[in-house]
C-alpha positions in Angstrom: -87.3 -47.8 -25.5 -85.8 -44.9 -23.5 -85.7 -41.6 -25.4 -83.7 -38.6 -24.1 -85.3 -35.2 -23.9 -88.8 -36.6 -24.2 -91.7 -35.0 -22.3 -91.9 -31.7 -20.4 -88.8 -30.6 -18.5 -90.2 -30.5 -15.0 -87.5 -28.2 -13.6 -88.2 -25.6 -16.3 -91.9 -26.0 -16.3 -92.2 -25.4 -12.6 -89.6 -22.6 -12.4 -91.0 -20.7 -15.4 -87.6 -19.3 -16.5 -87.3 -19.9 -20.2 -84.2 -18.1 -21.4 -80.9 -16.7 -20.3 -82.1 -13.1 -20.1 -84.8 -14.0 -17.6 -82.3 -16.1 -15.6 -79.8 -13.2 -15.4 -82.7 -10.9 -14.3 -83.5 -13.3 -11.4 -79.8 -13.6 -10.5 -79.4 -9.8 -10.2 -82.4 -9.7 -7.8 -81.5 -12.7 -5.7 -77.7 -13.0 -5.7 -75.2 -10.7 -4.0 -72.7 -9.0 -6.2 -69.8 -11.4 -5.6 -72.0 -14.4 -6.3 -73.6 -12.8 -9.4 -70.1 -12.3 -10.7 -69.4 -16.0 -10.2 -72.5 -17.1 -12.0 -71.6 -14.9 -14.9 -68.4 -17.0 -15.3 -70.7 -20.0 -16.1 -71.3 -19.1 -19.7 -73.5 -22.0 -20.8 -77.0 -20.5 -21.0 -78.9 -23.7 -20.4 -76.9 -24.3 -17.1 -77.8 -20.8 -15.9 -81.5 -21.3 -16.8 -81.7 -24.5 -14.8 -80.1 -22.9 -11.8 -82.5 -20.0 -12.1 -85.5 -22.4 -12.2 -84.3 -24.1 -9.1 -84.2 -20.8 -7.3 -87.6 -19.9 -8.6 -89.2 -23.1 -7.3 -87.5 -23.4 -3.9 -87.2 -19.6 -3.0 -84.1 -19.7 -0.8 -83.2 -16.6 1.2 -79.6 -16.7 0.1 -77.7 -18.2 -2.8 -74.1 -19.3 -2.4 -72.2 -20.1 -5.7 -69.4 -22.5 -4.6 -66.3 -21.7 -6.6 -64.2 -24.4 -5.0 -61.7 -22.2 -3.2 -60.4 -23.0 0.2 -62.4 -20.1 1.5 -65.7 -21.4 0.0 -65.0 -24.9 1.4 -64.5 -23.4 4.9 -67.7 -21.4 4.6 -69.6 -24.6 3.8 -68.0 -26.5 6.8 -68.8 -23.6 9.1 -72.4 -23.4 7.8 -73.0 -27.1 8.4 -72.0 -26.6 12.1 -74.0 -23.4 12.5 -77.1 -25.1 11.1 -76.6 -28.1 13.4 -76.2 -30.5 10.5 -72.8 -31.4 11.8 -71.0 -31.2 15.1 -67.2 -30.9 15.5 -65.4 -33.7 17.3 -62.1 -33.5 19.3 -60.1 -34.9 16.4 -59.2 -31.9 14.1 -61.2 -32.0 10.9 -63.7 -34.6 12.2 -67.5 -33.9 12.5 -70.5 -36.0 13.2 -73.8 -36.0 11.3 -76.9 -37.8 12.5 -79.7 -38.8 10.1 -83.2 -39.3 11.5 -83.7 -42.6 13.2 -86.2 -43.6 10.4 -83.9 -42.6 7.6 -80.7 -44.6 8.0 -80.5 -45.9 4.4 -81.8 -45.4 0.9 -85.6 -44.9 0.8 -86.2 -47.4 -2.0 -89.9 -47.3 -1.4 -90.0 -43.6 -2.1 -87.5 -43.4 -5.0 -89.1 -43.2 -8.4 -88.1 -42.8 -12.0 -90.2 -40.3 -13.9 -91.8 -42.2 -16.7 -93.0 -41.1 -20.1 -96.0 -42.9 -21.8 -94.9 -46.3 -23.2 -91.5 -46.1 -21.5 -90.3 -49.2 -19.8 -88.2 -49.2 -16.6 -86.5 -51.9 -14.6 -88.8 -54.5 -13.0 -86.9 -53.9 -9.8 -87.7 -50.2 -9.7 -90.6 -47.9 -9.1 -91.9 -45.5 -11.7 -94.4 -42.5 -11.7 -96.0 -40.9 -14.8 -94.5 -37.5 -15.7 -97.7 -35.6 -15.0 -98.1 -37.1 -11.5 -94.4 -36.5 -10.7 -94.7 -32.8 -11.8 -97.7 -32.3 -9.5 -96.0 -33.9 -6.6 -92.8 -32.0 -7.0 -94.8 -28.8 -7.3 -96.5 -29.5 -4.0 -93.4 -30.7 -2.1 -90.7 -28.4 -3.4 -92.4 -25.0 -3.9 -90.9 -22.7 -1.3 -89.1 -25.5 0.5 -85.9 -23.5 1.0 -87.5 -20.4 2.6 -85.2 -19.2 5.4 -82.3 -21.3 4.0 -79.2 -20.9 1.8 -79.1 -22.7 -1.5 -75.5 -23.8 -2.2 -74.8 -24.4 -5.9 -71.7 -26.5 -6.8 -70.2 -27.5 -10.2 -68.4 -30.8 -10.3 -67.0 -33.4 -12.6 -67.7 -37.1 -12.0 -64.3 -38.5 -13.2 -60.9 -37.1 -14.2 -60.6 -34.0 -16.3 -60.4 -35.1 -20.0 -61.5 -38.7 -19.5 -63.9 -39.9 -22.3 -66.4 -41.2 -19.8 -66.5 -38.4 -17.2 -69.8 -36.6 -16.5 -70.2 -32.9 -15.5 -72.8 -32.3 -12.8 -74.5 -29.5 -10.9 -75.3 -30.2 -7.2 -77.8 -27.7 -5.7 -78.8 -28.2 -2.1 -80.0 -26.3 1.0 -78.0 -28.7 3.1 -74.5 -27.6 4.0 -73.8 -31.2 5.0 -74.7 -32.4 1.5 -72.5 -29.6 0.0 -69.7 -30.5 2.4 -70.0 -34.2 1.4 -69.9 -33.2 -2.3 -66.6 -31.5 -1.7 -65.1 -34.6 -0.2 -66.5 -37.1 -2.7 -66.3 -35.2 -6.1 -63.9 -33.0 -8.0 -65.0 -29.3 -7.9 -64.8 -28.1 -11.5 -66.1 -24.6 -11.2 -63.1 -23.1 -13.0 -63.4 -25.4 -16.0 -67.1 -26.4 -16.0 -67.8 -24.6 -19.3 -65.0 -26.5 -21.1 -66.0 -29.9 -19.7 -69.7 -29.5 -20.6 -68.7 -28.6 -24.1 -66.3 -31.5 -24.3 -68.7 -34.0 -23.0 -71.8 -32.6 -24.7 -74.0 -33.0 -21.6 -74.3 -32.5 -17.8 -76.4 -33.8 -14.9 -78.6 -31.5 -12.7 -79.4 -32.3 -9.1 -81.7 -30.4 -6.7 -82.2 -31.3 -3.1 -83.7 -29.8 0.1 -83.9 -31.4 3.5 -87.0 -29.4 4.3 -87.6 -29.1 8.0 -85.8 -32.4 8.7 -88.5 -33.8 11.0 -89.7 -37.4 11.4 -93.2 -36.4 10.6 -92.0 -35.2 7.1 -90.4 -38.5 6.1 -93.7 -39.9 4.6 -93.3 -36.9 2.1 -89.6 -37.7 1.4 -89.1 -38.5 -2.2 -86.2 -39.0 -4.7 -87.3 -38.5 -8.3 -85.0 -39.2 -11.3 -86.0 -37.5 -14.6 -84.0 -39.7 -17.0 -85.2 -37.7 -20.0 -83.7 -34.5 -18.8 -81.0 -36.0 -16.6 -82.3 -34.2 -13.5 -82.8 -35.5 -10.0 -85.1 -34.1 -7.3 -84.8 -35.0 -3.6 -86.8 -33.6 -0.7 -87.4 -34.0 3.0 -84.4 -36.3 3.5 -80.7 -36.1 4.6 -79.1 -39.5 4.4 -76.4 -39.1 1.8 -77.6 -41.9 -0.4 -80.9 -40.0 -0.8 -79.6 -36.5 -0.8 -76.1 -36.4 -2.3 -77.5 -36.9 -5.8 -74.3 -37.0 -7.7 -73.7 -40.4 -6.2 -76.3 -43.0 -7.0 -78.8 -40.6 -8.7 -76.2 -39.6 -11.3 -74.8 -43.1 -11.5 -78.2 -44.1 -12.9 -78.0 -41.5 -15.6 -74.5 -42.8 -16.4 -75.9 -46.3 -16.7 -78.5 -45.0 -19.2 -75.8 -43.2 -21.2 -73.8 -46.4 -21.4 -76.8 -48.7 -22.3 -78.8 -46.4 -24.6 -76.2 -44.1 -26.2 -72.9 -45.9 -26.1 -73.9 -49.6 -26.1 -70.9 -51.9 -26.7 -68.5 -49.0 -26.0 -69.0 -47.9 -22.4 -70.2 -49.3 -19.1 -71.1 -47.6 -15.8 -70.7 -50.1 -12.9 -71.2 -50.4 -9.1 -67.5 -51.5 -8.8 -64.3 -50.8 -6.9 -61.0 -50.2 -8.8 -57.8 -51.3 -7.3 -54.4 -52.6 -8.4 -52.2 -55.4 -6.9 -48.5 -55.8 -7.6 -47.1 -59.3 -7.5 -43.5 -60.4 -6.5 -42.4 -60.1 -10.1 -43.4 -56.4 -10.1 -46.4 -56.9 -12.4 -49.5 -54.8 -11.4 -52.9 -56.3 -12.2 -55.8 -53.9 -12.1 -59.2 -55.1 -10.7 -62.7 -53.9 -10.8 -65.3 -55.6 -8.7 -69.0 -55.4 -8.0 -70.7 -56.1 -4.7 -73.9 -54.8 -3.1 -73.4 -52.2 -0.3 -72.2 -53.9 2.9 -70.8 -57.0 1.1 -67.1 -56.3 1.2 -66.5 -54.0 -1.8 -64.6 -51.4 0.2 -62.6 -54.1 2.1 -61.6 -55.7 -1.2 -60.6 -52.3 -2.7 -58.4 -51.6 0.4 -56.4 -54.8 0.0 -54.9 -53.4 -3.2 -51.5 -51.8 -3.4 -52.8 -49.0 -5.7 -56.3 -47.8 -4.8 -58.4 -45.9 -7.3 -61.9 -46.2 -5.9 -64.2 -48.3 -3.7 -67.7 -47.9 -5.1 -68.2 -46.8 -8.8 -66.4 -47.3 -12.1 -66.8 -45.9 -15.5 -65.4 -48.3 -18.1 -64.6 -48.1 -21.9 -62.6 -49.8 -24.6 -59.4 -47.8 -25.4 -57.8 -47.6 -28.8 -55.1 -50.1 -27.8 -57.8 -52.7 -27.3 -57.7 -52.7 -23.5 -60.7 -52.2 -21.1 -60.1 -49.1 -19.1 -61.7 -47.7 -16.0 -61.8 -44.5 -14.0 -63.5 -43.6 -10.7 -66.2 -40.9 -11.0 -65.5 -40.1 -7.3 -62.5 -38.8 -5.4 -63.7 -39.8 -1.9 -65.2 -42.7 0.1 -68.6 -43.0 1.7 -67.9 -46.3 3.5 -69.9 -48.5 5.8 -68.3 -48.8 9.2 -69.7 -52.0 10.6 -66.9 -54.5 11.3 -64.2 -52.1 10.2 -61.2 -52.6 12.6 -57.5 -52.5 12.9 -57.1 -56.2 12.2 -59.1 -56.4 9.0 -58.9 -52.8 7.7 -55.5 -51.3 8.8 -55.2 -49.0 5.8 -58.7 -47.4 6.3 -58.1 -47.2 10.1 -55.0 -45.0 9.6 -57.3 -42.3 8.2 -60.0 -42.7 10.8 -58.0 -43.0 14.0 -55.0 -40.6 13.3 -55.0 -36.9 12.8 -54.6 -35.4 9.3 -57.8 -36.5 7.5 -61.0 -34.6 7.1 -63.8 -37.0 8.0 -67.6 -36.7 8.2 -69.0 -39.4 10.4 -72.6 -40.4 10.2 -74.8 -42.5 12.6 -71.9 -43.9 14.6 -71.7 -43.7 18.4 -69.8 -40.8 19.9 -68.3 -42.0 23.2 -67.7 -39.9 26.4 -64.3 -38.8 25.0 -65.8 -37.6 21.7 -64.4 -40.6 19.8 -66.5 -42.3 17.1 -67.3 -45.9 17.8 -69.2 -48.5 15.9 -70.2 -52.2 15.9 -67.4 -54.5 15.2 -64.5 -52.1 15.7 -63.1 -54.3 18.6 -62.8 -51.3 21.0 -65.7 -52.0 23.4 -67.0 -48.6 24.3 -69.1 -48.3 27.4 -71.3 -45.3 26.8 -72.0 -42.3 24.5 -74.7 -40.9 22.2 -75.9 -42.0 18.7 -78.7 -41.3 16.3 -81.2 -42.6 18.9 -79.8 -40.5 21.8 -77.9 -41.6 24.9 -76.5 -45.1 24.9 -74.7 -47.3 27.4 -73.4 -50.9 27.2 -76.1 -53.4 28.2 -79.0 -51.2 27.0 -82.1 -53.2 25.8 -85.2 -52.3 24.0 -88.8 -52.8 25.3 -88.5 -56.5 24.2 -85.3 -57.0 26.1 -83.2 -57.1 22.9 -79.7 -55.5 23.2 -79.5 -52.1 21.5 -76.4 -51.9 19.3 -74.1 -49.0 19.8 -74.4 -47.8 16.2 -76.6 -48.4 13.2 -75.3 -51.2 10.9 -75.3 -48.6 8.0 -73.1 -46.1 9.9 -70.7 -44.4 7.6 -67.6 -42.3 7.2 -66.9 -39.9 4.4 -63.4 -38.8 3.6 -61.1 -38.1 0.5 -59.4 -41.0 -1.2 -56.1 -39.2 -1.4 -55.8 -39.5 2.4 -55.3 -43.3 2.2 -51.7 -44.6 2.2 -52.4 -46.9 -0.8 -54.0 -44.2 -2.9 -52.8 -44.2 -6.4 -52.2 -41.0 -8.4 -53.4 -43.0 -11.4 -56.9 -42.1 -10.1 -56.4 -38.7 -11.8 -55.3 -40.2 -15.1 -57.9 -39.4 -17.9 -56.7 -42.5 -19.7 -57.8 -44.7 -16.8 -56.1 -48.0 -15.8 -56.2 -51.2 -17.9 -58.5 -53.8 -16.2 -57.2 -57.4 -16.0 -59.8 -58.9 -13.7 -63.5 -58.2 -13.0 -65.2 -59.7 -10.0 -68.8 -60.2 -8.9 -69.8 -61.0 -5.4 -72.7 -61.0 -2.8 -73.5 -62.1 0.7 -73.9 -65.9 0.0 -73.8 -68.2 3.0 -74.3 -71.6 1.5 -73.9 -72.0 -2.3 -70.9 -70.6 -4.2 -67.2 -71.1 -3.4 -64.9 -68.2 -2.3 -63.6 -67.7 -5.9 -64.2 -69.1 -9.4 -63.2 -67.7 -12.8 -65.5 -67.7 -15.8 -64.2 -69.7 -18.8 -65.2 -67.0 -21.2 -66.7 -63.5 -21.4 -70.3 -64.8 -21.9 -70.0 -66.9 -18.7 -68.6 -63.8 -16.9 -71.6 -61.8 -17.9 -73.8 -64.6 -16.6 -72.0 -64.7 -13.2 -72.7 -61.0 -12.8 -76.3 -61.5 -13.7 -76.7 -64.3 -11.1 -75.5 -62.5 -8.0 -77.6 -63.3 -5.0 -77.1 -61.6 -1.7 -78.6 -61.3 1.8 -80.2 -57.9 2.3 -78.1 -55.3 4.1 -78.8 -52.1 6.1 -78.0 -49.8 3.1 -81.7 -50.0 2.2 -84.4 -49.0 4.6 -86.7 -52.0 5.3 -84.8 -54.5 3.2 -84.8 -58.1 4.5 -84.1 -61.7 3.4 -82.1 -63.0 0.4 -82.6 -61.4 -3.0 -81.2 -61.3 -6.5 -78.8 -58.5 -7.1 -77.9 -58.6 -10.8 -74.3 -57.2 -11.3 -74.8 -55.6 -7.8 -76.0 -52.7 -9.9 -79.7 -53.5 -10.1 -81.0 -50.7 -7.8 -79.3 -48.3 -10.2 -80.4 -49.7 -13.6 -83.2 -47.4 -14.9 -84.2 -49.4 -18.0 -85.2 -53.0 -18.4 -82.7 -55.6 -17.3 -82.6 -57.2 -20.8 -81.2 -54.0 -22.3 -78.6 -53.8 -19.6 -77.6 -57.5 -20.1 -77.4 -57.0 -23.9 -75.0 -54.1 -23.3 -72.9 -56.3 -21.1 -72.7 -59.1 -23.7 -71.9 -56.6 -26.5 -69.2 -54.8 -24.5 -67.3 -57.9 -23.4 -67.6 -59.5 -26.8 -66.6 -56.4 -28.7 -64.1 -57.0 -31.5 -62.3 -53.8 -30.3 -61.1 -55.7 -27.2 -57.7 -57.2 -28.0 -57.5 -60.9 -27.0 -54.3 -60.1 -25.0 -56.3 -57.6 -22.9 -59.6 -59.6 -22.5 -60.3 -59.3 -18.7 -60.8 -62.4 -16.6 -64.3 -62.3 -15.2 -64.9 -64.1 -11.9 -67.1 -64.7 -8.8 -66.1 -64.0 -5.2 -67.9 -65.0 -2.1 -66.6 -64.2 1.4 -69.7 -65.3 3.3 -69.8 -69.1 3.2 -70.5 -70.4 6.7 -69.3 -73.5 8.4 -72.8 -75.0 9.0 -73.6 -74.9 5.3 -70.5 -77.0 4.6 -71.0 -79.8 7.1 -69.9 -77.9 10.2 -71.8 -77.1 13.4 -71.2 -73.4 13.8 -72.3 -70.3 11.9 -68.9 -68.8 11.7 -67.5 -67.7 8.4 -65.2 -70.1 6.5 -62.6 -67.5 6.1 -61.7 -64.0 7.1 -61.0 -60.6 5.7 -57.3 -61.0 5.4 -57.8 -63.9 3.0 -59.1 -61.5 0.3 -55.6 -60.8 -1.2 -55.1 -64.5 -1.8 -58.3 -64.8 -3.9 -57.3 -61.8 -5.9 -53.7 -63.0 -6.3 -55.0 -66.3 -7.8 -57.2 -64.4 -10.2 -54.2 -62.3 -11.2 -52.4 -65.5 -12.1 -55.4 -66.6 -14.2 -55.1 -63.3 -16.0 -51.4 -63.9 -16.7 -52.1 -67.5 -17.8 -50.0 -68.8 -14.8 -52.6 -70.2 -12.5 -53.2 -73.8 -11.5 -56.9 -74.6 -11.7 -59.5 -77.2 -12.0 -62.2 -76.9 -14.6 -65.7 -77.3 -13.3 -69.2 -76.8 -14.9 -69.4 -73.4 -13.3 -65.9 -72.2 -14.2 -62.3 -72.5 -13.0 -61.5 -73.1 -9.3 -58.0 -73.0 -7.8 -56.1 -76.2 -6.9 -55.2 -76.8 -3.3 -51.5 -76.6 -4.1 -51.9 -73.2 -5.7 -53.8 -71.8 -2.7 -51.6 -73.3 -0.1 -48.6 -71.6 -1.7 -50.4 -68.3 -2.1 -51.7 -68.2 1.5 -48.1 -68.5 2.6 -46.6 -66.1 0.2 -49.3 -63.4 0.3 -50.4 -63.3 3.9 -48.1 -65.8 5.7 -51.0 -68.0 6.8 -51.3 -71.8 6.9 -54.2 -73.1 4.8 -55.4 -76.5 5.8 -56.6 -79.0 3.3 -59.8 -79.6 5.3 -60.7 -75.9 4.9 -60.1 -76.1 1.1 -62.4 -79.1 0.8 -65.2 -77.2 2.7 -64.8 -74.1 0.6 -64.3 -75.6 -2.8 -66.4 -78.8 -2.9 -69.4 -78.2 -5.1 -72.7 -78.4 -3.3 -74.5 -79.3 -6.5 -78.1 -79.2 -5.3 -77.6 -75.7 -3.9 -76.2 -74.5 -7.2 -78.9 -76.2 -9.3 -81.5 -74.5 -7.1 -79.8 -71.2 -7.7 -79.8 -71.7 -11.4 -83.5 -72.6 -11.4 -84.3 -69.5 -9.4 -82.5 -67.4 -12.0 -84.2 -69.0 -14.9 -87.6 -68.4 -13.4 -86.8 -64.8 -12.5 -85.3 -63.9 -15.9 -88.0 -65.7 -17.9 -90.3 -63.0 -16.6 -88.1 -60.1 -17.9 -88.3 -58.6 -21.3 -85.6 -58.6 -24.0 -83.3 -61.1 -22.1 -80.7 -62.3 -24.7 -81.1 -65.9 -25.6 -77.5 -66.7 -25.0 -78.0 -66.1 -21.2 -80.4 -69.1 -21.0 -78.0 -71.2 -23.1 -75.3 -70.5 -20.4 -77.6 -71.5 -17.6 -78.5 -74.7 -19.4 -74.8 -75.5 -19.9 -74.2 -75.0 -16.1 -77.3 -77.1 -15.3 -76.4 -79.9 -17.6 -72.7 -80.1 -16.4 -73.7 -80.1 -12.7 -76.3 -82.9 -13.3 -73.6 -84.9 -15.0 -71.3 -84.4 -11.9 -74.1 -85.4 -9.6 -74.8 -88.6 -11.5 -71.1 -89.5 -11.2 -70.2 -88.3 -7.7 -73.3 -87.4 -5.8 -74.6 -84.1 -4.5 -71.4 -82.9 -2.8 -68.4 -83.2 -5.1 -64.8 -82.8 -4.0 -62.5 -80.8 -6.3 -60.1 -83.7 -6.2 -62.7 -86.0 -7.8 -63.4 -83.4 -10.6 -59.6 -83.0 -11.2 -59.0 -86.7 -11.3 -61.9 -87.3 -13.8 -60.6 -84.5 -16.0 -57.1 -85.8 -16.0 -58.1 -89.3 -16.8 -60.5 -88.1 -19.4 -63.1 -90.6 -18.3 -66.8 -90.5 -18.6 -67.1 -88.2 -15.5 -64.9 -85.5 -16.7 -66.3 -82.0 -17.1 -68.1 -81.7 -20.4 -66.6 -78.9 -22.5 
């Protein structure tokens, strides 16, 4: 069982500052008068002690206390350029940052939880005993900021006053990281004391890029001290490894939900967006997907965007499930973003008026960012590897792509034309639909709705996805439970139990019970009887799938009940394709997308059973659900064979014959 505040506090142990008097003495010696005056405005003694210990360990030449003013933000922007961490581009407000060639994603093989004796962590994560972590941080971080400026920022992960917001300190010697923090999070310097007192906690983050050389990457580490809600990051710059308020603090928020507020709160790897139907009714969605699997694209299809990556959820007093975004910006993957599929996002990226930090894209001869899949066909430029021109090949004759598949852009959410001011609402938005998806080429249909909350939890637990470029060295197809598994610190059984308890809470009013569903945008033609590897669908189809789920939520949907859940009728989809995106939807495509390939699904269920049977504390009801799916699919196969048309299922259900879906 995880226990907060257990074990030695590594930050305080290594820094040696034990009380506020010692902290203030260090500040007087190290800080200029204006910045000493600023740190005095932070009146919570423990916060000051932690900052002082960071200074004591890392020994920066200068300390900059970021008060969140326009002048401070400009100082950080200018410092990033002076340091060579960013380079200005011709478009005003745009800069380019390049990570090292070998650090183009999360360094999962060098990311560790700091573990106390007898403490269990996720089977999908790495752990290191506290004593070993202390020694390694001592070796790697002592004096790491000599010659550098430490920037200290005070932020709030979520709207002011929201019951699930989390205050956080971000300390880094990287001006790029500090610049990114200003774009992605709400600077809360002026009210940090009040928010910490209201929430009763805060997160601490300490990062240094070191000398930022390829030869130092073997010594790159990300450590997460769950007990003391502190992250340490060293010798790396990719934002997923260095901007610790993002996925580092998301892990702490998951812990808080699972071990302190179980059944009351969730912290999820989800977008939040709203769609308004022709009747003027807005349905709010959250949705989980691994990085690079369509989460941002789905968020952008909404009329009212709240966020594209993370969601803090809770049960409100009116019985609704509510959600807020802990971020106020986007750190989005650029691969395949283009005018046709992502017109809303492209408005910010291709037109003046938005502050954007680009990373690891190509900069062409005109200073314009370019990336794979943008349909603009650049001829030459430079990227994270150096000079590039069309037709370049590597030593094996393989074409060299113009940009890394994990190339990113970072910009504020409020710049998007579909941004909703509800993002600032501390009461959040009421969630009507929750989706789970992955990069699945051959098994599940494009959309299906769970028949109850327990089945919805199981859909989330059973996400499988092809590996993406967001993780260094990741390959193949793997399980991705709830698309949150890289960020679940504790054992998966505890997290699953928290999901079951939350969505079955008696506090959720039946009228507000969210629809839980699966999405899959990545079915390919060859897996459904075709002879090409093209996708059976396109980006602009996404609003149709969401519109049908909104109808399910409003009890107005036409559907067919199957062993895995509810799927749309052809009539319903044909109408929605025309109404929502003015597109014809042939019956032949419907049959390819929504016929059940029973053997594939059965194999997937068996894989999940085998994997979860090795995990600790998995609730028994999960295996009951898998058995229900398995039994129902075998029944269908006995009646109709291994490929079952939705029409045959619908006919059997309607006639109530022996082949109907067993309820």
